[in-house]
N, C-alpha and C positions, 0 to 999 in steps of 0.2 A: 305427395310427401308421405313418407312411411313413419309409423310410430314404433317400429321395431328397434330394440336396443342394439347399439353397436357391438355389444359384448355377446349377443345371442348367437347361437350356432346357426350357420347357414348351410342349407343343403345336406343335412345329415341324412345318410341313407337309412331307410326303414327296412329292417330285416323282412324278407319275403321268402315264401317257398319257391323253389325253382319251377318254372313252367316248361312243359314239353310232354313228350310221349314216353310211356313206360317201356323200356327195353326188356326188363325182366324183374322178377321178384324172387328174393332169396331169404332163406331162414337165418343165415348168419352174416355178419359183416364181412368176414373173411372170404365167403363165397362171392359176395358183391365186389369186393376189392380185387379178387382174382380176375373177374370179368373186365374190370376197368384196366387192369394190368395187360390183359390180352389186347384190348383196344389200343393201349399206349404202345405196345410192341409193334403193332401194325401201322404206326404213324397216324392214327386217328386223332382228330382234334378233341382231345380229352378235356379241354377247357369248356367244352359245351356239354359235359356230362356231370351229373350230380348223383350222389348216393343219399337217399332219403330214408331215414329210419322212422317207422310208424309204431303205434301202440307202445309207447314208452312205459317202462316199469322201473321202479326203484327196488334194488336188491341189496339187502343188508346181510352180509355173511358174518356170523359170529366167529371170532378168531380165538377166543379164550375167556377164562374167568379173570376178572380184575381183582388183584390183591393189594395189600398195603405195600408189599415189596415192589410189585410192578409199577404202582403209582409213584413210589419214591424214585425208582430207577428212571422212569420216563421224565419225571420232573427234573431230576438231576441232569439228565442229558440235555434237555432243552435249556435249562439254566446255565449249563457249562458253555453251550454255544453262544448264548447272549453275553455271558461273562467274557468269553474269548473275544467277541467283537469289541466290547468296551476296552478290554486289555490292549488290543491292537491299536485302537484309537489313542489310548494313553501312550503307548509305545511310539506312535508316530509324532506326537506333540510334546515329547519330553526330551531333555538333553542329558539326563543323568546316565552314567555308564551302566548301571544295572537295570535299565528300563525293561529288559526282557523278563525280569522278575515280576513286573506289573502284569504281564500277560498271563503268567501262570497263576498268580494270586487272584486276578479277576476271574479266571475260569473256575477256580476252586470256590471262591465266594459265590459266584453265580450258580454253581452246582448245588451248593448248600441251600441257598434261597429257593432254587427250583425244586429241590427235594421237599423242603418244608411246604411249599405251595402245593405240590402234587399230593402230599399226604393230607393236608387240610381239605383240599378240594374233594379227594376221594372220601374222606370221613363225612363231609357234608352231603354228598350225593350217593352214599353207599347203598341205601335201600331202594333207590330209584333206578340206578343203572350199575349193575355189578358185573359187567362183562365188557370186553373189547370187541370191535367189529370194524369192517370196512364197508363203504357204500359204493354202489355202481348204478348207473342208469343204463338200462339195456332196452333195445327195441325188439319187438316180436317178429318184425319182417323188415327187409331192406329192399327198396325199389331203386333201380337205376333209371334215371330220367335223362332223356336226350332231347336236344333241339329237334322239333318235328322234321325239319328239312334233312337232318342227318340220320334219321331212324333207319331207313333202308340200307344206307351205307354201313351202319353199325351192325345190322343183322347180317349183311354179307360178310363182313370181317369175322364175325363169330361163327359163321357157317363153314368157313375155310378150316380144314384140319391142320394146315401147316402153320397156323398162328399159335404160338405158345400160350 
């Protein structure tokens, strides 16, 4: 008899690294992707191939200085989208003839509240983060891992000059 709850997940797969032999190591993802494309064009069983990135690094690229105007604009834009969503919901569930007016009014009100929220948030955090940026996770190297039984076939495919 089992004490496991009937609501517990059963057989959830645990993420694991692919097992196999390394076909090649590349500096960029695009180089590794090009090799897998060559294998795919040669009708190789690419379901047995994995691209594994190693030595991960977080890269934050600064895109500009944050100002009150940019904070207000970004807040207004996100607030307008939220207001537009609620306006459409109101439009769908109302029977009045000028229901389309609700959509515009909700978007304008949402933009106003979003602008205020953006300005207040920027004023509170101004001295700790006064710039905008984007984040990326990049690998230093990319390895193509192939099932051991298919390694020599993959090497033969890549050695042929006629494969694109």
